[in-house]
N, C-alpha and C positions, 0 to 999 in steps of 0.2 A: 439725814440719811432720806436718799432718792427713793421715792416709790416710782416705778416705771412699770407699764404695761407696752407690751410687746405684738401686733397683729400682722401676721403673715399669712397671705391666701393668691400671691401671683403665680402659683404653679397647680399641678396636681396635688401638692399637699396643701393641708391647712394647719395652721398652729398658733398658738396664743402661750405667751408668757409673761409672768407676773414676777415684779422683785417688789416685798415689801416686809420691812423690819430684816434686812439683811437675808432675806431665804427666797429663792426660786422655786415656784410652782408651775407648770407649765402642762399645755392638752397639744398634742400631734396626731393628726390622721392623714391617712393617703387616700382619699374618697374621691374619684373625680366625681365633678359634678354636685358635690352634696356640701360647698363651701356654705350655701344659703342658710342651709339648716345646721351647720357644726357651729360656724363662726361666733354667734351670741350665747351658745349654751356653754363654749369652751370660755368664754368672758365670764359669765355666769360661774362655772366649775371653778377657777383659779380664784377669783377673790372669796368665794366662800370657802374653799379649802384653804387659803391663807388667813381668815379672817378679816379681810378687808374691806372697807368701803371704796365704791368709785371716789368718792370725795377725797381720798386720801392721795390719789394720783396726783403726781408734778408732771409727768410726760407721757405721752405716747410715740412709741417707733413704729413705723410704716414702711414697707416697701411701696417705693413708686412705680417699677416697671424697670427693665419692660417685662413681660412676661404674658401672661391670658387676660385677654380685653374683660372676661367677664369676672376673673378672679380678681383682678387688681378694681374692677367698681366696686364688688361685694365688698371686699375689705376697709377700700378708702372710704365707703359710705358709712361704715362702722365706726371709723378713725373719726370722721368729720363729725358726726352726731354726738360722741362722747367729748372730742376737742372742744366742741363749739358750745355744749350744755354746761361742760366746768369751766369753761374760759383757761384753757392749759395749751401749752404750745406742743408742738408736735416735732419729733425728729426726722426726716425724710430720707430713705436710704434706697442706692442700686440694688435690683434681685438679685442681678449679679455678684454685687461685693458680698452680699449677706450669703449667698450660697458659696461662696470663694472662703468665708469665715466657717460656714458650716463642715467643709470638707478638712479644714485645719484644726477645728477639734477634733473631728473623727480621725485625722490620721497624726495626731499629736505625736504620738509614740515614734512616727517615723521619721516625723518633720525633726523631733528633737535630736535623732541620729544624725541629723545633718545641720546640728547647731553650729552657727558662726556664720553659716552658707544661705545665700539667696536664693529663693526658688520663685519660677515662672508658674503661674495655675491659670488655666484657659477655663472660664466658665462658659457652658454655651446651653441656649434653651431653644429646641424646636421653635420656630414661628410660620409652620406650614407652608404650604405653595414652594417647598424649596428654597425656602429660606431659615437664615438663623439668628439669632440673638447672640452677641458675642461680646466678649469682654478679653479684658487680659489684664493680671495683676501680678505685682511681685510682692513677694511675702519675704522680710529679710529674717536675720537669725532672733530677733527679738520676738517674731510674730506679726509685725507691725505689716498691714497690707495698706499697698497704695496702688492706683489705678496707672497704667502704663500707658493705656489709648482710652477715648472716649467709648461708654458701651455703643454696639453698633448694630444695624440690621445688615446682613451681608448675604449675597446669593452664597448656594455652595461652594463653588469655584472661587469665589473671593472667601468665603470663610476658611479653606483649604489652603488659602495662599497666606492668609493671616498667620495660620498653625506653622507655615513653612518659613513665614517670615522671625517671628518669635519662639517658637521651637520650645513650647512650653513643656515643664517637666511630669505635668498631670492635665487632663482635659476634663471639667467635669460636670453634671449636668445630665443634658441628653446627648453628650457626644457620640454614642454608641448610633444615634441615628446619623449624626455626618460620617461616620466610620462605620457602617454595618457590617464589616467582614471584622471588627473586633470586638474581642469577648468582654461584657462588662465586667470590671471587676479586677480586671487586670491591672498594672502599674500606671499604662497610659492613659486609661479611659474608665471614670468613676462614676456610677448615677446617685450625685447627691441631690436633694431638693434643699432651697433654703429653709431652715428652721428658725421660727422665733424667739429660741434660746438664745441664738448667735446676735439677732437682731436686739434683742433687749440690751446685750452687754454694749454695743455700738450705739446704741439710743440714751444709755446710762454716760458712756463715755462722752458724747456729743454734748449731751445737755448740761454736765459738769463744766464741758469748755465754751460753754456760751452758744453752740451752735442751734438749738432748737428756735423754731421760728413759727409763726401765727399760720394755723392750718389755712386760713384763708389766703395764704400766698403761695401753697403747694397745688402743682399740675403734677399730672399721672405722664410716665414717660412711655408712651406705645412704641417708639421708633417707628411702627409703620403707623400712616396716620388712622383717623376715627372714622373717614371715610373707608376704608378695607373693611375693617370692623362691620359696618352699615351692610356692607356690599355683603361679605360673610353671610350676615344674619339673615337678609333678604334670601340669600339661596337655600338656606336651613329651613326657611318659614313657606318658602315656594312648595 
């Protein structure tokens, strides 16, 4: 039986989930700028609650972006330390893919009513500077999620054009920033953050399919280059 840990820190939310002896244990919090303080305590808490040791882990699931530069680095540093120390592989996933999976879990009842049909879901993360990290995923009647495009960093006008081109059934994540006049929680725009419990399921599926890789081969996906992050950091420090 696979024992897996998932760590998700790429957005405002911070979450950790563990599968041990067939039971999931999880922690989730939406506390901006608190990931450094929260993530390791969450790891310790889920292990303690489950009665598991780190040495029992077979794989670690991690989001690699896009998302917050700082958040991604915090979570991935923890994943690197654990994976190297335990000599176990990781399963890297797109933040936007996990966000789509989180929405599908939360909206399962509505999706079940559309059983047999496919639905297009567009996850969006505000990248600041009037730009947006955008994905577009198709969810079939069995709940299988597949990307229709590569994750992209787009200007507001290009993001709106992408919405018009694909006509998603729902926009999830921070779509309310792209559509400020739309009410969050309506059918078309739903505020959802990626959750480690959904990353956990994807990581287990990937591990059992032989898709896990050494952590040394994994790079974070910022979409916007690290030079922009350094520039923003200098501006904040000025």
